[in-house]
N, C-alpha and C positions, 0 to 999 in steps of 0.2 A: 659721583662724580666730583662732586668737590672733594671730597677723602681722597679720591685716584689725584686729582693736580697735586693738591697740596702734598700728600704723600710722596706724591713722584720727584716732586720738586727738590723736598727736605730730603730724599733720599738721594738725588743727584748731587747736593751741594755738599751734604756729610760725606758721603763717600767718593767723593772728587779726590780725595789724598790716595785711596784704595785704586783708582781707576788710572791714576797716575801711574804708579807702583807698576800695576798689570800691564798699562801700555809699554813702557818701559822694556819690561820683561821679556813681554810677546817681539819687540823689536830687534832686543839685542839678541835673541836665540833665532828669529828668522827676519832677517829685515826686509824680505820681500814680501808685497803684499803687504793689505789692510790691517789696523788694527780691531774694527770692528766692522762684522759684515752682516746685511741685512739679505735674510734668504727669503724668500715667499715663502708665506705661511696663508693657511684659510681661519679666517676671525668670522665675526658675526655673522650671518646669514648669509657665510659664505663668501663673503668680499676678502680676496687677497690683498695681503699688507706685508711688507719688509719686517722680518723681526728681527730685533738688532742682537746680536752676540758677542762676545769678544772671541777672536779669532784662538781655536786651538789646536789646528792642524798645519803644517808645513803649506807655504803659499801653491806650493805644486801638488798638492794632495789628488788632484783627478788624474795626472799623471804617472802618480806613485801607483796605484788601481793596476795599472798593465805589470808590474811586478810583484802583484799578488802570488802565492801559492796556490797550488790547485785547491788545496783545503780551506784555504782563505778566500777563494772564489766561490765556495762552495758557501760555507757560512754567510759570506756576505750576501747570495743570492737567498739566502734562507730568512734573513733577518735584518738588512742594511745595515750591518753594525761588525766590526770585530772584536772580540774580548782583548784581544793585544792587537791595536791598530798602527801600524807603525806608522801611520798619517800623525797622527796626535804627538806633538812637542811634547817637551819636558814640563812647560809654562802650561802646556793644554791640560794635561793629566792633571796636574795640581787643580787648576781652575774649572776645571768638570767634576773634579771630586769632590769639590766644597760650594761648587752650584755657583760661584765668582761669575762665569762665563755667562750666566743669565743676568747680569746687573744690567746690564746696558739696555734690559728690557723695560726699566725705569723710562727710557726716552718715549716705546712706546705706549706703557701707561699714561705720560704726560700729554701725550698725542691723541689719546682717545682711541687705538686699535686695540687697546689691551684693559685689563683691569688686574689688581692685585691678586684675587681670587677668580678662577674660573677654571673651565677646563684645558688640558694641552692644547695649544696651537696647532693645527696638524699640518704637514705638506698636502699640497696637491695630489701629490701621488697616493697620497692613502685614501683617498675619499671610498675607490672603487672599494676597497679592502674594510671600510667601515660601514657597508651596505646599508641597510635598516635604520641605523643609528645615528647617520651623518645627520639628515633635519633635526635631530631630538638635538645633538651636541651642538651645530652650530646655531642655538636659539640665542645663546648667549656668548658674550664676548669671553674671549680665552684669556688665561691668566697668569703669572707669574708663577703662581704656585695654584694649587688645588685639592681637591677630595683626593682624587688618584694618585697625584704627589706625595698629598699627606699620609695617605695609608698604605700604598703600593712601594710606592720610589719605583726602581725598574724591576722589581718585581713582579710576577703575575704575569698571564698573558695579554695580549692583544684584547680578545675579548674581553676579559676581567675588565681591561681599564674604560672600553665602550660601554659597558653595564654602569660602571661606576660613575662616568661622567655624563651616560644618559641618565642617571638618577639624579644627579647635579643640577642638572637643566632643568629637569623637572619638579625640583625639590627643594 
């Protein structure tokens, strides 16, 4: 925990110029909405917490779903994401590709909801999809990065991820 506190505080201080540049870029491209948002994620022992990220989508992203094509609706229904998502801003594409959008999670680490290394913080709606793996995965704090992220990133199936994260939790 001491490493998490000291590391997160150092990271927040050292990366504050990047935080400022990204904040300005987000507001220039889409002045509506917050710079950082906290969406509910499942933490250790199933406790929900606000997981912080830089906003990478337009402020009206939910409304924009109404304009999806039939093909986009189908893809979104199957994967909960789109390969070419029109809701993502230009700044958002860059910060997602470089994982800069995750940097506000240093605040989560400092507050104790996350650690530097751990399983992915899952969305509450994913609990049912996790099935038998859920209880094993939530034994540990979620992390900014972890075994699955370092090994497969966005490749592999959901089941591959669950197996790797169960392994991490138990080993």
